[in-house]
C-alpha positions as CSV (number, residue, x, y, z in Angstrom):
1,X,-98.1,-99.6,-183.7
2,X,-100.9,-101.9,-185.5
3,X,-104.7,-100.7,-185.4
4,X,-106.7,-101.5,-182.8
5,X,-107.9,-104.8,-181.7
6,X,-110.2,-106.5,-179.1
7,X,-108.6,-108.3,-176.3
8,X,-109.5,-110.0,-173.4
9,X,-109.3,-107.8,-169.9
10,X,-107.8,-111.2,-168.4
11,X,-105.1,-111.0,-170.5
12,X,-104.1,-107.8,-169.9
13,X,-101.1,-107.8,-166.9
14,X,-99.5,-104.4,-165.4
15,X,-95.9,-104.6,-165.9
16,X,-93.9,-105.0,-162.7
17,X,-93.7,-102.4,-160.3
18,X,-96.0,-100.0,-162.0
19,X,-95.9,-96.3,-160.9
20,X,-99.8,-96.1,-161.4
21,X,-102.3,-95.6,-158.9
22,X,-106.2,-96.7,-159.7
23,X,-108.7,-94.6,-159.4
24,X,-110.9,-95.2,-156.1
25,X,-114.4,-93.9,-154.9
26,X,-116.2,-91.4,-156.6
27,X,-113.8,-91.0,-159.6
28,X,-113.6,-94.6,-160.2
29,X,-117.5,-95.0,-160.0
30,X,-117.7,-92.1,-162.7
31,X,-115.4,-94.0,-164.9
32,X,-117.2,-97.2,-164.4
33,X,-120.5,-95.4,-165.5
34,X,-119.7,-94.0,-168.1
35,X,-118.2,-97.1,-169.6
36,X,-121.5,-98.7,-168.8
37,X,-123.1,-95.9,-171.0
38,X,-120.7,-95.1,-174.0
39,X,-118.2,-98.1,-173.7
40,X,-114.2,-97.7,-174.0
41,X,-113.9,-95.0,-176.0
42,X,-110.3,-94.4,-175.9
43,X,-108.2,-97.6,-176.5
44,X,-105.8,-99.0,-174.1
45,X,-101.8,-99.5,-175.3
46,X,-100.4,-102.8,-175.0
47,X,-97.3,-104.9,-175.8
48,X,-97.4,-108.8,-176.0
49,X,-95.7,-110.4,-173.2
50,X,-94.8,-114.3,-172.9
51,X,-98.4,-114.6,-170.7
52,X,-100.9,-112.1,-172.6
53,X,-100.4,-108.8,-172.6
54,X,-98.4,-106.0,-170.8
55,X,-100.2,-102.6,-170.1
56,X,-98.4,-99.7,-171.2
57,X,-101.4,-97.0,-171.0
58,X,-104.8,-97.3,-169.9
59,X,-104.9,-99.0,-166.6
60,X,-108.0,-97.1,-165.0
61,X,-109.8,-98.2,-168.2
62,X,-109.0,-101.8,-168.0
63,X,-110.0,-101.4,-164.6
64,X,-113.1,-100.2,-164.9
65,X,-113.9,-101.9,-168.0
66,X,-113.8,-105.1,-165.9
67,X,-115.8,-103.9,-163.1
68,X,-118.4,-102.5,-165.5
69,X,-118.4,-106.2,-166.8
70,X,-116.7,-105.9,-169.9
71,X,-114.7,-109.1,-170.8
72,X,-112.9,-107.3,-174.1
73,X,-111.5,-103.8,-174.2
74,X,-110.1,-102.2,-177.2
75,X,-106.4,-102.0,-177.6
76,X,-103.4,-100.8,-179.5
77,X,-100.7,-103.4,-179.5
78,X,-97.3,-101.7,-179.6
79,X,-94.6,-103.2,-181.9
80,X,-91.3,-102.1,-180.6
81,X,-89.2,-102.3,-183.4
82,X,-89.6,-102.3,-187.7
83,X,-89.0,-106.1,-187.8
84,X,-91.9,-107.0,-185.9
85,X,-94.3,-104.7,-188.0
86,X,-93.6,-106.3,-191.0
């Protein structure tokens, strides 16, 4: 991992066949309001992909950030090997 960076939400994509269910209803509305009031407090975790970034953790935060009108989200970019970290 290499620090926290701001990444455009439009560049983050779920990995193929992700098993996560996005929040709906009141739970989603509460998260959207929290992000409007306080911003995204915990960065999402992504890895660089051929097209933008692949979401590893934070699907609901990213979805709520989009709905709340944010164009960027704090993220930690996961680096899978030591060679990439240099």
